C-alpha positions as CSV (number, residue, x, y, z in Angstrom):
1,M,96.2,124.9,-152.8
2,T,97.5,122.3,-150.1
3,Q,95.3,122.5,-146.9
4,I,97.4,123.2,-143.9
5,S,96.7,123.1,-140.1
6,E,95.2,126.3,-138.7
7,T,97.2,125.9,-135.5
8,T,100.6,125.7,-137.1
9,A,103.1,128.1,-135.4
10,H,106.8,128.7,-136.4
11,A,108.3,125.9,-134.4
12,I,111.9,127.1,-134.2
13,T,111.0,130.6,-132.8
14,E,108.4,129.0,-130.4
15,I,110.8,126.3,-129.1
16,F,114.2,128.1,-129.2
17,A,113.1,131.7,-128.8
18,K,115.6,132.6,-131.6
19,P,115.0,133.2,-135.2
20,K,117.8,130.6,-136.1
21,A,119.0,127.7,-134.0
22,L,122.0,125.3,-133.7
23,I,121.0,121.8,-132.6
24,G,123.4,119.3,-131.3
25,M,123.0,115.5,-131.7
26,I,123.4,113.1,-128.9
27,H,124.2,109.6,-130.4
28,C,123.4,107.1,-127.5
29,P,125.7,104.2,-127.1
30,A,123.9,100.8,-127.8
31,F,121.2,100.1,-125.2
32,P,120.4,96.7,-123.7
33,G,118.6,94.6,-126.3
34,A,120.5,95.9,-129.3
35,P,123.1,93.7,-131.1
36,R,126.1,96.0,-130.3
37,Y,125.3,96.2,-126.5
38,R,128.1,94.7,-124.6
39,G,127.0,94.9,-121.0
40,A,127.9,98.4,-120.3
41,A,126.4,99.6,-116.9
42,R,123.5,102.0,-117.0
43,D,125.5,104.8,-115.4
44,A,128.2,104.4,-118.1
45,L,125.6,104.8,-120.8
46,L,124.2,108.0,-119.1
47,D,127.6,109.5,-118.6
48,A,128.5,109.2,-122.2
49,C,125.3,111.1,-123.3
50,L,125.8,113.7,-120.5
51,R,129.4,114.2,-121.5
52,D,128.5,114.9,-125.1
53,A,125.7,117.2,-124.1
54,E,128.0,119.3,-121.8
55,C,130.4,119.7,-124.6
56,L,127.7,120.8,-126.9
57,I,125.8,123.1,-124.7
58,S,129.0,124.8,-123.1
59,G,130.2,125.3,-126.8
60,G,127.3,127.4,-127.7
61,M,124.7,125.0,-129.2
62,H,120.9,126.0,-128.6
63,G,119.4,122.6,-128.2
64,L,119.8,118.9,-128.5
65,I,118.4,115.9,-130.1
66,V,119.0,112.5,-128.4
67,E,118.6,109.3,-130.6
68,N,119.5,105.6,-130.2
69,H,122.1,105.7,-132.9
70,G,124.1,102.9,-131.3
71,D,121.3,100.3,-131.7
72,I,122.4,99.4,-135.3
73,P,121.0,97.6,-137.1
74,F,117.8,99.4,-136.5
75,S,114.4,97.7,-135.9
76,K,111.3,98.8,-137.7
77,P,108.9,100.6,-135.3
78,D,106.6,97.6,-134.6
79,D,109.7,95.5,-133.7
80,L,111.2,97.7,-131.0
81,G,111.2,96.2,-127.7
82,P,110.0,98.3,-124.5
83,E,113.5,98.5,-123.2
84,T,114.5,101.0,-126.0
85,S,111.8,103.5,-125.0
86,A,112.7,102.9,-121.2
87,F,116.4,103.5,-121.7
88,M,115.7,106.6,-124.0
89,A,113.3,108.1,-121.4
90,V,115.8,107.8,-118.7
91,V,118.5,109.4,-120.8
92,A,116.3,112.2,-122.0
93,D,115.0,112.9,-118.4
94,R,118.7,113.3,-117.3
95,L,119.3,115.8,-120.2
96,V,116.3,117.8,-119.4
97,R,117.2,118.0,-115.6
98,E,120.8,118.9,-116.4
99,F,120.7,121.3,-119.3
100,D,118.1,124.1,-119.6
101,V,117.8,123.9,-123.4
102,P,115.2,122.4,-125.5
103,L,115.4,118.6,-126.2
104,G,114.2,116.6,-129.1
105,I,113.6,112.9,-129.4
106,N,114.4,110.5,-132.4
107,V,113.7,106.8,-131.9
108,L,115.2,104.9,-134.7
109,A,114.1,103.5,-137.0
110,N,111.1,105.9,-137.6
111,A,109.4,105.1,-134.5
112,A,107.3,108.1,-133.8
113,I,104.9,106.6,-131.2
114,P,107.8,105.6,-128.9
115,A,109.3,109.0,-129.6
116,F,106.2,110.7,-128.5
117,A,106.0,108.5,-125.3
118,V,109.7,109.3,-124.5
119,A,109.3,113.0,-125.1
120,A,106.1,113.1,-122.9
121,A,107.8,111.3,-120.1
122,A,110.9,113.5,-120.1
123,G,109.4,116.8,-120.9
124,A,111.1,117.0,-124.4
125,R,109.8,119.7,-126.8
126,F,109.8,117.9,-130.1
127,I,110.4,114.7,-131.9
128,R,112.2,114.0,-135.2
129,V,110.6,111.4,-137.6
130,N,112.3,110.5,-140.7
131,Q,109.4,109.1,-142.7
132,W,106.3,111.2,-141.6
133,A,104.4,110.7,-144.8
134,N,104.4,108.6,-147.9
135,A,106.7,105.6,-147.8
136,Y,110.2,104.5,-149.1
137,V,112.6,101.6,-149.1
138,A,115.0,101.9,-146.2
139,N,117.8,99.8,-144.9
140,E,115.2,98.2,-142.7
141,G,112.8,97.5,-145.4
142,I,109.8,99.4,-146.7
143,M,109.0,102.3,-144.2
144,E,105.4,103.7,-144.2
145,G,104.5,107.2,-143.1
146,Q,103.7,107.4,-139.4
147,A,101.6,110.6,-139.3
148,A,98.2,109.1,-138.9
149,K,98.9,106.7,-135.9
150,A,101.3,108.9,-134.3
151,L,99.0,112.0,-134.2
152,R,96.2,110.0,-132.7
153,Y,98.6,108.6,-130.1
154,R,99.8,112.2,-129.3
155,A,96.2,113.3,-128.9
156,Q,95.7,110.4,-126.3
157,L,98.6,111.6,-124.4
158,R,97.2,115.2,-124.5
159,A,100.7,116.2,-125.7
160,E,100.0,118.5,-128.6
161,N,102.7,120.8,-127.3
162,I,105.3,118.3,-128.6
163,R,106.1,119.4,-132.1
164,V,107.0,117.2,-135.2
165,F,110.2,117.7,-137.1
166,A,109.8,115.6,-140.3
167,D,112.5,114.8,-143.0
168,A,111.8,115.3,-146.6
169,H,113.3,112.9,-149.2
170,V,114.7,111.1,-146.2
171,K,118.4,109.7,-146.2
172,H,119.5,106.1,-146.1
173,G,117.0,104.7,-148.6
174,S,115.5,104.4,-152.1
175,H,112.5,106.6,-153.1
176,A,111.4,104.4,-155.8
177,I,107.9,104.1,-154.5
178,V,107.3,107.9,-154.8
179,A,109.6,108.5,-157.8
180,D,106.8,109.8,-159.8
181,R,106.2,112.6,-157.3
182,S,108.6,115.6,-156.9
183,I,110.5,116.9,-153.8
184,T,108.0,119.7,-153.9
185,E,105.0,117.6,-153.6
186,L,106.6,115.4,-150.9
187,T,107.6,118.4,-148.9
188,R,103.9,119.8,-149.2
189,D,102.7,116.4,-147.9
190,L,104.5,117.0,-144.6
191,A,102.5,120.3,-143.8
192,F,99.4,118.4,-145.1
193,F,100.0,115.8,-142.4
194,D,100.5,118.5,-139.7
195,A,104.3,118.3,-139.4
196,D,105.7,121.4,-137.7
197,A,109.1,121.7,-139.5
198,V,110.8,120.2,-142.4
199,I,114.3,118.7,-142.4
200,A,116.4,118.5,-145.5
201,T,119.3,115.8,-145.6
202,G,122.0,114.3,-147.8
203,Q,121.9,110.6,-148.7
204,R,123.5,109.2,-145.5
205,T,124.6,110.3,-142.0
206,G,127.2,113.0,-142.4
207,D,126.4,113.6,-146.1
208,T,125.8,117.3,-147.0
209,A,122.4,118.2,-148.3
210,A,122.6,119.8,-151.8
211,M,121.9,123.6,-151.8
212,E,119.4,123.1,-154.8
213,E,117.4,120.6,-152.7
214,I,117.4,122.9,-149.8
215,A,116.0,125.7,-152.0
216,T,113.4,123.5,-153.5
217,I,112.3,122.4,-150.0
218,R,112.2,126.0,-148.7
219,K,110.1,127.2,-151.7
220,A,107.8,124.3,-151.2
221,T,106.7,125.1,-147.7
222,H,105.5,127.6,-145.1
223,L,107.0,125.6,-142.3
224,P,110.5,126.2,-140.9
225,V,113.3,124.3,-142.6
226,L,116.3,122.7,-141.1
227,V,119.3,121.0,-142.6
228,G,119.9,117.7,-140.7
229,S,123.1,116.2,-142.1
230,G,126.5,117.1,-143.5
231,V,126.7,120.6,-141.7
232,T,130.4,121.6,-140.7
233,A,132.2,124.7,-139.7
234,L,133.1,125.2,-143.4
235,N,129.6,125.3,-144.7
236,V,127.3,126.2,-141.8
237,G,127.4,129.9,-142.7
238,A,126.2,129.3,-146.2
239,I,123.6,126.7,-145.1
240,L,122.2,128.5,-142.0
241,D,121.8,131.7,-144.1
242,Q,119.1,129.8,-146.1
243,V,117.3,127.8,-143.4
244,D,115.9,128.3,-139.9
245,A,118.1,125.7,-138.1
246,V,120.7,123.1,-138.4
247,I,121.2,119.6,-136.8
248,V,124.8,118.7,-136.5
249,A,126.4,115.5,-135.2
250,S,129.4,113.9,-137.2
251,S,131.4,117.1,-137.7
252,L,131.5,117.8,-134.0
253,K,132.8,114.4,-133.0
254,E,136.6,113.4,-132.7
255,G,138.0,112.7,-136.0
256,G,134.5,113.7,-137.5
257,V,133.3,110.1,-137.0
258,W,129.7,109.8,-135.6
259,W,130.5,107.1,-133.1
260,N,133.2,109.0,-131.3
261,P,132.8,111.5,-128.4
262,V,131.9,115.1,-129.0
263,D,135.1,117.4,-129.5
264,A,134.9,120.6,-127.6
265,D,137.3,122.4,-129.9
266,R,135.2,121.3,-133.0
267,V,132.1,122.6,-131.3
268,A,133.8,126.0,-130.6
269,A,134.9,126.3,-134.2
270,F,131.5,125.4,-135.5
271,T,129.6,128.0,-133.4
272,A,132.1,130.6,-134.2
273,A,131.5,130.0,-137.9
274,A,127.8,130.2,-137.4
275,Q,127.8,133.3,-135.2
276,P,127.7,136.0,-138.1
277,V,124.6,134.5,-139.5
278,L,122.9,134.2,-136.1
279,D,123.9,137.8,-135.4
280,R,122.3,139.0,-138.6
281,A,119.1,137.2,-137.9
282,Q,118.8,138.5,-134.5
283,A,119.4,142.0,-135.6
284,A,116.7,141.8,-138.3
285,L,114.3,141.4,-135.5
286,S,115.3,144.6,-133.8
């Protein structure tokens, strides 16, 4: 039997105070130091993030994740400059101050230690880490699991309250390195390395996770399970019925394109489609 942490709590109910949660993604514009940064003023960067957050929260989302998705092509963790963490921390702090909802941090690519630093500075509740255990071949090269170094760093910060949401069978890469191990085994490794929740994804941003893979991951772990890509107003009911939370980004943007601003009408349609499942989950607690 796989050994698990004795302190594991249900991260979704603990953080969101709900049995199921809708989490909106804030894709930050390119920050200074990134190839696509074109000299935008700091306030313009902040305003873009705050506008998207306002649309998401006023439309009924329960929480947010902020990530530096504009910093394409992403650097490997050891190659990130301090400016990335600095700008992420400022954005995250503004979001926490402006919106009374839980916030998560994802520093790309796979930068768990900077994510913990940003979360601790801003008062965020969790981080997302795409490769927490094992290794795979990503767009950025070989990505190794961050758990050992990152959890020691979290302990140094005395930040054990910041939870870890970790991807299983992570998107945007090849899994040839671990091809002889099943998704069940890879999912169990996340709990063994003290993740607090497991995220199922498709093959790329906006790609829908297969229901069969969601079911496999769900069966393999006692941890909360989220779907982190490809959730839309058309499929959120079926997906949310099987998991504890969804992370949604592209389908809520104008035209359904990730780099566009959030579309308030799309958010309203999405939350309306999810509401019957949310209501049933809440009623089951009564």
